[in-house]
mmCIF file of the N, C-alpha and C atoms, coordinates in Angstrom:
data_MODEL
# 
_entry.id   MODEL 
# 
loop_
_atom_site.group_PDB 
_atom_site.id 
_atom_site.type_symbol 
_atom_site.label_atom_id 
_atom_site.label_alt_id 
_atom_site.label_comp_id 
_atom_site.label_asym_id 
_atom_site.label_entity_id 
_atom_site.label_seq_id 
_atom_site.pdbx_PDB_ins_code 
_atom_site.Cartn_x 
_atom_site.Cartn_y 
_atom_site.Cartn_z 
_atom_site.occupancy 
_atom_site.B_iso_or_equiv 
_atom_site.pdbx_formal_charge 
_atom_site.auth_seq_id 
_atom_site.auth_comp_id 
_atom_site.auth_asym_id 
_atom_site.auth_atom_id 
_atom_site.pdbx_PDB_model_num 
ATOM 1   N N  . MET A 1 1  ? 111.887 163.062 127.047 1.00 0.00 ? 1  MET A N  1 
ATOM 2   C CA . MET A 1 1  ? 110.798 162.998 127.999 1.00 0.00 ? 1  MET A CA 1 
ATOM 3   C C  . MET A 1 1  ? 109.464 163.233 127.309 1.00 0.00 ? 1  MET A C  1 
ATOM 4   N N  . ASP A 1 2  ? 109.441 164.217 126.406 1.00 0.00 ? 2  ASP A N  1 
ATOM 5   C CA . ASP A 1 2  ? 108.203 164.549 125.709 1.00 0.00 ? 2  ASP A CA 1 
ATOM 6   C C  . ASP A 1 2  ? 107.764 163.408 124.786 1.00 0.00 ? 2  ASP A C  1 
ATOM 7   N N  . GLN A 1 3  ? 108.724 162.737 124.140 1.00 0.00 ? 3  GLN A N  1 
ATOM 8   C CA . GLN A 1 3  ? 108.393 161.619 123.256 1.00 0.00 ? 3  GLN A CA 1 
ATOM 9   C C  . GLN A 1 3  ? 107.892 160.414 124.065 1.00 0.00 ? 3  GLN A C  1 
ATOM 10  N N  . THR A 1 4  ? 108.455 160.198 125.231 1.00 0.00 ? 4  THR A N  1 
ATOM 11  C CA . THR A 1 4  ? 108.030 159.094 126.090 1.00 0.00 ? 4  THR A CA 1 
ATOM 12  C C  . THR A 1 4  ? 106.600 159.306 126.557 1.00 0.00 ? 4  THR A C  1 
ATOM 13  N N  . PHE A 1 5  ? 106.275 160.540 126.918 1.00 0.00 ? 5  PHE A N  1 
ATOM 14  C CA . PHE A 1 5  ? 104.913 160.862 127.350 1.00 0.00 ? 5  PHE A CA 1 
ATOM 15  C C  . PHE A 1 5  ? 103.917 160.651 126.214 1.00 0.00 ? 5  PHE A C  1 
ATOM 16  N N  . LEU A 1 6  ? 104.269 161.099 125.009 1.00 0.00 ? 6  LEU A N  1 
ATOM 17  C CA . LEU A 1 6  ? 103.383 160.921 123.858 1.00 0.00 ? 6  LEU A CA 1 
ATOM 18  C C  . LEU A 1 6  ? 103.209 159.442 123.516 1.00 0.00 ? 6  LEU A C  1 
ATOM 19  N N  . LEU A 1 7  ? 104.297 158.671 123.627 1.00 0.00 ? 7  LEU A N  1 
ATOM 20  C CA . LEU A 1 7  ? 104.199 157.230 123.368 1.00 0.00 ? 7  LEU A CA 1 
ATOM 21  C C  . LEU A 1 7  ? 103.302 156.555 124.402 1.00 0.00 ? 7  LEU A C  1 
ATOM 22  N N  . ALA A 1 8  ? 103.458 156.902 125.667 1.00 0.00 ? 8  ALA A N  1 
ATOM 23  C CA . ALA A 1 8  ? 102.611 156.331 126.725 1.00 0.00 ? 8  ALA A CA 1 
ATOM 24  C C  . ALA A 1 8  ? 101.155 156.724 126.524 1.00 0.00 ? 8  ALA A C  1 
ATOM 25  N N  . LEU A 1 9  ? 100.916 157.969 126.113 1.00 0.00 ? 9  LEU A N  1 
ATOM 26  C CA . LEU A 1 9  ? 99.557  158.431 125.848 1.00 0.00 ? 9  LEU A CA 1 
ATOM 27  C C  . LEU A 1 9  ? 98.941  157.670 124.675 1.00 0.00 ? 9  LEU A C  1 
ATOM 28  N N  . ALA A 1 10 ? 99.721  157.416 123.631 1.00 0.00 ? 10 ALA A N  1 
ATOM 29  C CA . ALA A 1 10 ? 99.232  156.673 122.466 1.00 0.00 ? 10 ALA A CA 1 
ATOM 30  C C  . ALA A 1 10 ? 98.918  155.228 122.848 1.00 0.00 ? 10 ALA A C  1 
ATOM 31  N N  . VAL A 1 11 ? 99.776  154.602 123.655 1.00 0.00 ? 11 VAL A N  1 
ATOM 32  C CA . VAL A 1 11 ? 99.535  153.223 124.090 1.00 0.00 ? 11 VAL A CA 1 
ATOM 33  C C  . VAL A 1 11 ? 98.280  153.153 124.948 1.00 0.00 ? 11 VAL A C  1 
ATOM 34  N N  . ALA A 1 12 ? 98.109  154.102 125.864 1.00 0.00 ? 12 ALA A N  1 
ATOM 35  C CA . ALA A 1 12 ? 96.914  154.126 126.710 1.00 0.00 ? 12 ALA A CA 1 
ATOM 36  C C  . ALA A 1 12 ? 95.660  154.297 125.855 1.00 0.00 ? 12 ALA A C  1 
ATOM 37  N N  . PHE A 1 13 ? 95.733  155.129 124.834 1.00 0.00 ? 13 PHE A N  1 
ATOM 38  C CA . PHE A 1 13 ? 94.597  155.346 123.945 1.00 0.00 ? 13 PHE A CA 1 
ATOM 39  C C  . PHE A 1 13 ? 94.226  154.059 123.205 1.00 0.00 ? 13 PHE A C  1 
ATOM 40  N N  . VAL A 1 14 ? 95.223  153.336 122.726 1.00 0.00 ? 14 VAL A N  1 
ATOM 41  C CA . VAL A 1 14 ? 94.975  152.068 122.020 1.00 0.00 ? 14 VAL A CA 1 
ATOM 42  C C  . VAL A 1 14 ? 94.370  151.041 122.973 1.00 0.00 ? 14 VAL A C  1 
ATOM 43  N N  . VAL A 1 15 ? 94.847  150.989 124.204 1.00 0.00 ? 15 VAL A N  1 
ATOM 44  C CA . VAL A 1 15 ? 94.312  150.045 125.186 1.00 0.00 ? 15 VAL A CA 1 
ATOM 45  C C  . VAL A 1 15 ? 92.853  150.360 125.494 1.00 0.00 ? 15 VAL A C  1 
ATOM 46  N N  . VAL A 1 16 ? 92.532  151.638 125.644 1.00 0.00 ? 16 VAL A N  1 
ATOM 47  C CA . VAL A 1 16 ? 91.145  152.035 125.902 1.00 0.00 ? 16 VAL A CA 1 
ATOM 48  C C  . VAL A 1 16 ? 90.257  151.680 124.719 1.00 0.00 ? 16 VAL A C  1 
ATOM 49  N N  . LEU A 1 17 ? 90.713  151.932 123.510 1.00 0.00 ? 17 LEU A N  1 
ATOM 50  C CA . LEU A 1 17 ? 89.926  151.570 122.324 1.00 0.00 ? 17 LEU A CA 1 
ATOM 51  C C  . LEU A 1 17 ? 89.717  150.056 122.233 1.00 0.00 ? 17 LEU A C  1 
ATOM 52  N N  . ALA A 1 18 ? 90.747  149.279 122.553 1.00 0.00 ? 18 ALA A N  1 
ATOM 53  C CA . ALA A 1 18 ? 90.619  147.817 122.530 1.00 0.00 ? 18 ALA A CA 1 
ATOM 54  C C  . ALA A 1 18 ? 89.617  147.344 123.577 1.00 0.00 ? 18 ALA A C  1 
ATOM 55  N N  . ALA A 1 19 ? 89.631  147.948 124.761 1.00 0.00 ? 19 ALA A N  1 
ATOM 56  C CA . ALA A 1 19 ? 88.685  147.575 125.812 1.00 0.00 ? 19 ALA A CA 1 
ATOM 57  C C  . ALA A 1 19 ? 87.259  147.910 125.413 1.00 0.00 ? 19 ALA A C  1 
ATOM 58  N N  . ILE A 1 20 ? 87.064  149.065 124.831 1.00 0.00 ? 20 ILE A N  1 
ATOM 59  C CA . ILE A 1 20 ? 85.723  149.452 124.375 1.00 0.00 ? 20 ILE A CA 1 
ATOM 60  C C  . ILE A 1 20 ? 85.242  148.512 123.278 1.00 0.00 ? 20 ILE A C  1 
ATOM 61  N N  . GLY A 1 21 ? 86.119  148.151 122.364 1.00 0.00 ? 21 GLY A N  1 
ATOM 62  C CA . GLY A 1 21 ? 85.755  147.208 121.301 1.00 0.00 ? 21 GLY A CA 1 
ATOM 63  C C  . GLY A 1 21 ? 85.408  145.846 121.844 1.00 0.00 ? 21 GLY A C  1 
ATOM 64  N N  . ARG A 1 22 ? 86.147  145.396 122.851 1.00 0.00 ? 22 ARG A N  1 
ATOM 65  C CA . ARG A 1 22 ? 85.873  144.087 123.464 1.00 0.00 ? 22 ARG A CA 1 
ATOM 66  C C  . ARG A 1 22 ? 84.528  144.087 124.177 1.00 0.00 ? 22 ARG A C  1 
ATOM 67  N N  . ILE A 1 23 ? 84.227  145.159 124.890 1.00 0.00 ? 23 ILE A N  1 
ATOM 68  C CA . ILE A 1 23 ? 82.944  145.262 125.588 1.00 0.00 ? 23 ILE A CA 1 
ATOM 69  C C  . ILE A 1 23 ? 81.791  145.305 124.596 1.00 0.00 ? 23 ILE A C  1 
ATOM 70  N N  . ALA A 1 24 ? 81.974  146.000 123.493 1.00 0.00 ? 24 ALA A N  1 
ATOM 71  C CA . ALA A 1 24 ? 80.908  146.140 122.502 1.00 0.00 ? 24 ALA A CA 1 
ATOM 72  C C  . ALA A 1 24 ? 80.622  144.835 121.765 1.00 0.00 ? 24 ALA A C  1 
ATOM 73  N N  . THR A 1 25 ? 81.622  143.954 121.638 1.00 0.00 ? 25 THR A N  1 
ATOM 74  C CA . THR A 1 25 ? 81.428  142.733 120.851 1.00 0.00 ? 25 THR A CA 1 
ATOM 75  C C  . THR A 1 25 ? 81.237  141.480 121.688 1.00 0.00 ? 25 THR A C  1 
ATOM 76  N N  . ARG A 1 26 ? 81.283  141.582 123.011 1.00 0.00 ? 26 ARG A N  1 
ATOM 77  C CA . ARG A 1 26 ? 81.144  140.388 123.840 1.00 0.00 ? 26 ARG A CA 1 
ATOM 78  C C  . ARG A 1 26 ? 79.688  139.925 123.893 1.00 0.00 ? 26 ARG A C  1 
ATOM 79  N N  . SER A 1 27 ? 79.532  138.652 124.247 1.00 0.00 ? 27 SER A N  1 
ATOM 80  C CA . SER A 1 27 ? 78.190  138.110 124.367 1.00 0.00 ? 27 SER A CA 1 
ATOM 81  C C  . SER A 1 27 ? 77.559  138.612 125.667 1.00 0.00 ? 27 SER A C  1 
ATOM 82  N N  . PRO A 1 28 ? 76.221  138.704 125.726 1.00 0.00 ? 28 PRO A N  1 
ATOM 83  C CA . PRO A 1 28 ? 75.570  139.262 126.903 1.00 0.00 ? 28 PRO A CA 1 
ATOM 84  C C  . PRO A 1 28 ? 75.604  138.378 128.140 1.00 0.00 ? 28 PRO A C  1 
ATOM 85  N N  . SER A 1 29 ? 75.898  137.092 127.994 1.00 0.00 ? 29 SER A N  1 
ATOM 86  C CA . SER A 1 29 ? 75.885  136.211 129.159 1.00 0.00 ? 29 SER A CA 1 
ATOM 87  C C  . SER A 1 29 ? 77.305  135.931 129.634 1.00 0.00 ? 29 SER A C  1 
ATOM 88  N N  . PRO A 1 30 ? 77.461  135.611 130.900 1.00 0.00 ? 30 PRO A N  1 
ATOM 89  C CA . PRO A 1 30 ? 78.788  135.304 131.423 1.00 0.00 ? 30 PRO A CA 1 
ATOM 90  C C  . PRO A 1 30 ? 79.362  134.038 130.808 1.00 0.00 ? 30 PRO A C  1 
ATOM 91  N N  . SER A 1 31 ? 80.650  133.942 130.751 1.00 0.00 ? 31 SER A N  1 
ATOM 92  C CA . SER A 1 31 ? 81.434  132.817 130.237 1.00 0.00 ? 31 SER A CA 1 
ATOM 93  C C  . SER A 1 31 ? 81.208  132.559 128.754 1.00 0.00 ? 31 SER A C  1 
ATOM 94  N N  . GLY A 1 32 ? 80.594  133.484 128.045 1.00 0.00 ? 32 GLY A N  1 
ATOM 95  C CA . GLY A 1 32 ? 80.449  133.369 126.609 1.00 0.00 ? 32 GLY A CA 1 
ATOM 96  C C  . GLY A 1 32 ? 79.423  132.365 126.136 1.00 0.00 ? 32 GLY A C  1 
ATOM 97  N N  . GLN A 1 33 ? 78.689  131.745 127.008 1.00 0.00 ? 33 GLN A N  1 
ATOM 98  C CA . GLN A 1 33 ? 77.677  130.784 126.611 1.00 0.00 ? 33 GLN A CA 1 
ATOM 99  C C  . GLN A 1 33 ? 76.319  131.460 126.605 1.00 0.00 ? 33 GLN A C  1 
ATOM 100 N N  . ALA A 1 34 ? 75.534  131.140 125.612 1.00 0.00 ? 34 ALA A N  1 
ATOM 101 C CA . ALA A 1 34 ? 74.195  131.713 125.540 1.00 0.00 ? 34 ALA A CA 1 
ATOM 102 C C  . ALA A 1 34 ? 73.315  131.096 126.616 1.00 0.00 ? 34 ALA A C  1 
ATOM 103 N N  . ALA A 1 35 ? 72.745  131.929 127.434 1.00 0.00 ? 35 ALA A N  1 
ATOM 104 C CA . ALA A 1 35 ? 71.882  131.443 128.507 1.00 0.00 ? 35 ALA A CA 1 
ATOM 105 C C  . ALA A 1 35 ? 70.473  131.227 127.972 1.00 0.00 ? 35 ALA A C  1 
ATOM 106 N N  . ALA A 1 36 ? 69.966  130.035 128.143 1.00 0.00 ? 36 ALA A N  1 
ATOM 107 C CA . ALA A 1 36 ? 68.610  129.733 127.693 1.00 0.00 ? 36 ALA A CA 1 
ATOM 108 C C  . ALA A 1 36 ? 67.627  130.115 128.797 1.00 0.00 ? 36 ALA A C  1 
ATOM 109 N N  . ASP A 1 37 ? 66.464  130.576 128.407 1.00 0.00 ? 37 ASP A N  1 
ATOM 110 C CA . ASP A 1 37 ? 65.435  130.911 129.385 1.00 0.00 ? 37 ASP A CA 1 
ATOM 111 C C  . ASP A 1 37 ? 64.886  129.621 129.961 1.00 0.00 ? 37 ASP A C  1 
ATOM 112 N N  . THR A 1 38 ? 65.055  129.440 131.255 1.00 0.00 ? 38 THR A N  1 
ATOM 113 C CA . THR A 1 38 ? 64.623  128.199 131.880 1.00 0.00 ? 38 THR A CA 1 
ATOM 114 C C  . THR A 1 38 ? 63.168  128.233 132.313 1.00 0.00 ? 38 THR A C  1 
ATOM 115 N N  . GLY A 1 39 ? 62.559  129.398 132.320 1.00 0.00 ? 39 GLY A N  1 
ATOM 116 C CA . GLY A 1 39 ? 61.175  129.497 132.728 1.00 0.00 ? 39 GLY A CA 1 
ATOM 117 C C  . GLY A 1 39 ? 60.997  129.443 134.230 1.00 0.00 ? 39 GLY A C  1 
ATOM 118 N N  . ILE A 1 40 ? 62.083  129.570 134.972 1.00 0.00 ? 40 ILE A N  1 
ATOM 119 C CA . ILE A 1 40 ? 62.026  129.523 136.426 1.00 0.00 ? 40 ILE A CA 1 
ATOM 120 C C  . ILE A 1 40 ? 61.879  130.946 136.934 1.00 0.00 ? 40 ILE A C  1 
ATOM 121 N N  . GLY A 1 41 ? 60.870  131.177 137.734 1.00 0.00 ? 41 GLY A N  1 
ATOM 122 C CA . GLY A 1 41 ? 60.611  132.512 138.235 1.00 0.00 ? 41 GLY A CA 1 
ATOM 123 C C  . GLY A 1 41 ? 61.395  132.838 139.487 1.00 0.00 ? 41 GLY A C  1 
ATOM 124 N N  . VAL A 1 42 ? 61.275  134.059 139.922 1.00 0.00 ? 42 VAL A N  1 
ATOM 125 C CA . VAL A 1 42 ? 61.957  134.534 141.116 1.00 0.00 ? 42 VAL A CA 1 
ATOM 126 C C  . VAL A 1 42 ? 61.466  133.800 142.354 1.00 0.00 ? 42 VAL A C  1 
ATOM 127 N N  . SER A 1 43 ? 60.278  133.263 142.309 1.00 0.00 ? 43 SER A N  1 
ATOM 128 C CA . SER A 1 43 ? 59.713  132.584 143.472 1.00 0.00 ? 43 SER A CA 1 
ATOM 129 C C  . SER A 1 43 ? 60.491  131.328 143.852 1.00 0.00 ? 43 SER A C  1 
ATOM 130 N N  . THR A 1 44 ? 61.375  130.855 142.987 1.00 0.00 ? 44 THR A N  1 
ATOM 131 C CA . THR A 1 44 ? 62.171  129.672 143.292 1.00 0.00 ? 44 THR A CA 1 
ATOM 132 C C  . THR A 1 44 ? 63.507  130.027 143.921 1.00 0.00 ? 44 THR A C  1 
ATOM 133 N N  . GLU A 1 45 ? 63.713  131.281 144.300 1.00 0.00 ? 45 GLU A N  1 
ATOM 134 C CA . GLU A 1 45 ? 64.971  131.691 144.908 1.00 0.00 ? 45 GLU A CA 1 
ATOM 135 C C  . GLU A 1 45 ? 65.199  130.916 146.206 1.00 0.00 ? 45 GLU A C  1 
ATOM 136 N N  . GLY A 1 46 ? 66.391  130.365 146.358 1.00 0.00 ? 46 GLY A N  1 
ATOM 137 C CA . GLY A 1 46 ? 66.712  129.581 147.540 1.00 0.00 ? 46 GLY A CA 1 
ATOM 138 C C  . GLY A 1 46 ? 66.214  128.155 147.461 1.00 0.00 ? 46 GLY A C  1 
ATOM 139 N N  . MET A 1 47 ? 65.730  127.747 146.301 1.00 0.00 ? 47 MET A N  1 
ATOM 140 C CA . MET A 1 47 ? 65.219  126.395 146.123 1.00 0.00 ? 47 MET A CA 1 
ATOM 141 C C  . MET A 1 47 ? 65.998  125.706 145.016 1.00 0.00 ? 47 MET A C  1 
ATOM 142 N N  . LYS A 1 48 ? 65.933  124.401 144.996 1.00 0.00 ? 48 LYS A N  1 
ATOM 143 C CA . LYS A 1 48 ? 66.469  123.616 143.892 1.00 0.00 ? 48 LYS A CA 1 
ATOM 144 C C  . LYS A 1 48 ? 65.284  123.224 143.020 1.00 0.00 ? 48 LYS A C  1 
ATOM 145 N N  . VAL A 1 49 ? 65.427  123.395 141.722 1.00 0.00 ? 49 VAL A N  1 
ATOM 146 C CA . VAL A 1 49 ? 64.355  123.045 140.799 1.00 0.00 ? 49 VAL A CA 1 
ATOM 147 C C  . VAL A 1 49 ? 64.736  121.755 140.089 1.00 0.00 ? 49 VAL A C  1 
ATOM 148 N N  . CYS A 1 50 ? 63.822  120.825 140.075 1.00 0.00 ? 50 CYS A N  1 
ATOM 149 C CA . CYS A 1 50 ? 64.056  119.525 139.440 1.00 0.00 ? 50 CYS A CA 1 
ATOM 150 C C  . CYS A 1 50 ? 64.241  119.720 137.933 1.00 0.00 ? 50 CYS A C  1 
ATOM 151 N N  . PRO A 1 51 ? 65.326  119.155 137.351 1.00 0.00 ? 51 PRO A N  1 
ATOM 152 C CA . PRO A 1 51 ? 65.527  119.305 135.914 1.00 0.00 ? 51 PRO A CA 1 
ATOM 153 C C  . PRO A 1 51 ? 64.541  118.494 135.081 1.00 0.00 ? 51 PRO A C  1 
ATOM 154 N N  . LYS A 1 52 ? 63.885  117.518 135.694 1.00 0.00 ? 52 LYS A N  1 
ATOM 155 C CA . LYS A 1 52 ? 62.950  116.656 134.956 1.00 0.00 ? 52 LYS A CA 1 
ATOM 156 C C  . LYS A 1 52 ? 61.521  117.198 134.986 1.00 0.00 ? 52 LYS A C  1 
ATOM 157 N N  . CYS A 1 53 ? 60.995  117.466 136.191 1.00 0.00 ? 53 CYS A N  1 
ATOM 158 C CA . CYS A 1 53 ? 59.583  117.858 136.295 1.00 0.00 ? 53 CYS A CA 1 
ATOM 159 C C  . CYS A 1 53 ? 59.386  119.329 136.679 1.00 0.00 ? 53 CYS A C  1 
ATOM 160 N N  . ARG A 1 54 ? 60.482  120.064 136.902 1.00 0.00 ? 54 ARG A N  1 
ATOM 161 C CA . ARG A 1 54 ? 60.442  121.491 137.244 1.00 0.00 ? 54 ARG A CA 1 
ATOM 162 C C  . ARG A 1 54 ? 59.747  121.795 138.574 1.00 0.00 ? 54 ARG A C  1 
ATOM 163 N N  . MET A 1 55 ? 59.685  120.829 139.452 1.00 0.00 ? 55 MET A N  1 
ATOM 164 C CA . MET A 1 55 ? 59.090  121.017 140.771 1.00 0.00 ? 55 MET A CA 1 
ATOM 165 C C  . MET A 1 55 ? 60.098  121.714 141.675 1.00 0.00 ? 55 MET A C  1 
ATOM 166 N N  . GLY A 1 56 ? 59.648  122.688 142.442 1.00 0.00 ? 56 GLY A N  1 
ATOM 167 C CA . GLY A 1 56 ? 60.515  123.362 143.395 1.00 0.00 ? 56 GLY A CA 1 
ATOM 168 C C  . GLY A 1 56 ? 60.710  122.503 144.636 1.00 0.00 ? 56 GLY A C  1 
ATOM 169 N N  . ASN A 1 57 ? 61.950  122.393 145.089 1.00 0.00 ? 57 ASN A N  1 
ATOM 170 C CA . ASN A 1 57 ? 62.295  121.604 146.263 1.00 0.00 ? 57 ASN A CA 1 
ATOM 171 C C  . ASN A 1 57 ? 63.090  122.477 147.223 1.00 0.00 ? 57 ASN A C  1 
ATOM 172 N N  . LEU A 1 58 ? 63.081  122.136 148.487 1.00 0.00 ? 58 LEU A N  1 
ATOM 173 C CA . LEU A 1 58 ? 63.914  122.844 149.446 1.00 0.00 ? 58 LEU A CA 1 
ATOM 174 C C  . LEU A 1 58 ? 65.372  122.695 149.064 1.00 0.00 ? 58 LEU A C  1 
ATOM 175 N N  . TRP A 1 59 ? 66.189  123.676 149.396 1.00 0.00 ? 59 TRP A N  1 
ATOM 176 C CA . TRP A 1 59 ? 67.593  123.638 149.010 1.00 0.00 ? 59 TRP A CA 1 
ATOM 177 C C  . TRP A 1 59 ? 68.352  122.527 149.720 1.00 0.00 ? 59 TRP A C  1 
ATOM 178 N N  . THR A 1 60 ? 67.778  121.972 150.769 1.00 0.00 ? 60 THR A N  1 
ATOM 179 C CA . THR A 1 60 ? 68.429  120.891 151.499 1.00 0.00 ? 60 THR A CA 1 
ATOM 180 C C  . THR A 1 60 ? 68.132  119.511 150.912 1.00 0.00 ? 60 THR A C  1 
ATOM 181 N N  . GLU A 1 61 ? 67.160  119.412 150.029 1.00 0.00 ? 61 GLU A N  1 
ATOM 182 C CA . GLU A 1 61 ? 66.781  118.117 149.449 1.00 0.00 ? 61 GLU A CA 1 
ATOM 183 C C  . GLU A 1 61 ? 67.832  117.639 148.443 1.00 0.00 ? 61 GLU A C  1 
ATOM 184 N N  . ARG A 1 62 ? 68.039  116.324 148.379 1.00 0.00 ? 62 ARG A N  1 
ATOM 185 C CA . ARG A 1 62 ? 68.963  115.736 147.416 1.00 0.00 ? 62 ARG A CA 1 
ATOM 186 C C  . ARG A 1 62 ? 68.224  115.108 146.238 1.00 0.00 ? 62 ARG A C  1 
ATOM 187 N N  . THR A 1 63 ? 66.952  114.746 146.458 1.00 0.00 ? 63 THR A N  1 
ATOM 188 C CA . THR A 1 63 ? 66.124  114.180 145.394 1.00 0.00 ? 63 THR A CA 1 
ATOM 189 C C  . THR A 1 63 ? 64.814  114.958 145.323 1.00 0.00 ? 63 THR A C  1 
ATOM 190 N N  . CYS A 1 64 ? 64.191  114.942 144.171 1.00 0.00 ? 64 CYS A N  1 
ATOM 191 C CA . CYS A 1 64 ? 62.940  115.668 143.952 1.00 0.00 ? 64 CYS A CA 1 
ATOM 192 C C  . CYS A 1 64 ? 61.812  115.026 144.764 1.00 0.00 ? 64 CYS A C  1 
ATOM 193 N N  . ILE A 1 65 ? 60.997  115.843 145.411 1.00 0.00 ? 65 ILE A N  1 
ATOM 194 C CA . ILE A 1 65 ? 59.903  115.309 146.211 1.00 0.00 ? 65 ILE A CA 1 
ATOM 195 C C  . ILE A 1 65 ? 58.746  114.829 145.335 1.00 0.00 ? 65 ILE A C  1 
ATOM 196 N N  . ASN A 1 66 ? 58.772  115.224 144.061 1.00 0.00 ? 66 ASN A N  1 
ATOM 197 C CA . ASN A 1 66 ? 57.689  114.843 143.159 1.00 0.00 ? 66 ASN A CA 1 
ATOM 198 C C  . ASN A 1 66 ? 58.022  113.568 142.362 1.00 0.00 ? 66 ASN A C  1 
ATOM 199 N N  . CYS A 1 67 ? 59.207  113.541 141.751 1.00 0.00 ? 67 CYS A N  1 
ATOM 200 C CA . CYS A 1 67 ? 59.504  112.414 140.860 1.00 0.00 ? 67 CYS A CA 1 
ATOM 201 C C  . CYS A 1 67 ? 60.716  111.583 141.306 1.00 0.00 ? 67 CYS A C  1 
ATOM 202 N N  . GLY A 1 68 ? 61.463  112.037 142.319 1.00 0.00 ? 68 GLY A N  1 
ATOM 203 C CA . GLY A 1 68 ? 62.586  111.261 142.828 1.00 0.00 ? 68 GLY A CA 1 
ATOM 204 C C  . GLY A 1 68 ? 63.895  111.435 142.073 1.00 0.00 ? 68 GLY A C  1 
ATOM 205 N N  . THR A 1 69 ? 63.933  112.331 141.089 1.00 0.00 ? 69 THR A N  1 
ATOM 206 C CA . THR A 1 69 ? 65.152  112.571 140.324 1.00 0.00 ? 69 THR A CA 1 
ATOM 207 C C  . THR A 1 69 ? 66.194  113.242 141.215 1.00 0.00 ? 69 THR A C  1 
ATOM 208 N N  . LYS A 1 70 ? 67.480  112.853 141.017 1.00 0.00 ? 70 LYS A N  1 
ATOM 209 C CA . LYS A 1 70 ? 68.558  113.460 141.794 1.00 0.00 ? 70 LYS A CA 1 
ATOM 210 C C  . LYS A 1 70 ? 68.690  114.930 141.389 1.00 0.00 ? 70 LYS A C  1 
ATOM 211 N N  . LEU A 1 71 ? 68.798  115.815 142.399 1.00 0.00 ? 71 LEU A N  1 
ATOM 212 C CA . LEU A 1 71 ? 68.893  117.240 142.166 1.00 0.00 ? 71 LEU A CA 1 
ATOM 213 C C  . LEU A 1 71 ? 70.352  117.672 142.081 1.00 0.00 ? 71 LEU A C  1 
ATOM 214 N N  . ARG A 1 72 ? 70.615  118.691 141.267 1.00 0.00 ? 72 ARG A N  1 
ATOM 215 C CA . ARG A 1 72 ? 71.960  119.234 141.147 1.00 0.00 ? 72 ARG A CA 1 
ATOM 216 C C  . ARG A 1 72 ? 72.280  120.084 142.363 1.00 0.00 ? 72 ARG A C  1 
ATOM 217 N N  . GLY A 1 73 ? 73.543  120.159 142.693 1.00 0.00 ? 73 GLY A N  1 
ATOM 218 C CA . GLY A 1 73 ? 73.992  121.035 143.775 1.00 0.00 ? 73 GLY A CA 1 
ATOM 219 C C  . GLY A 1 73 ? 73.851  120.399 145.045 1.00 0.00 ? 73 GLY A C  1 
# 
């Protein structure tokens, strides 16, 4: 019983160390891809931003009101 407890404690310790190492070495952005600064401010929340001209559009629009480019989403 005592050896089983020590083995379980050692395994738990290794798992915790592995988790800490993984957290310390992971990339700061989700999904491991580097997020580029898009230059879009908080004021565009709830809006679709045109990928071509960066014009803010209502979230219901399918095309940009400025240049007519198809919007994502």
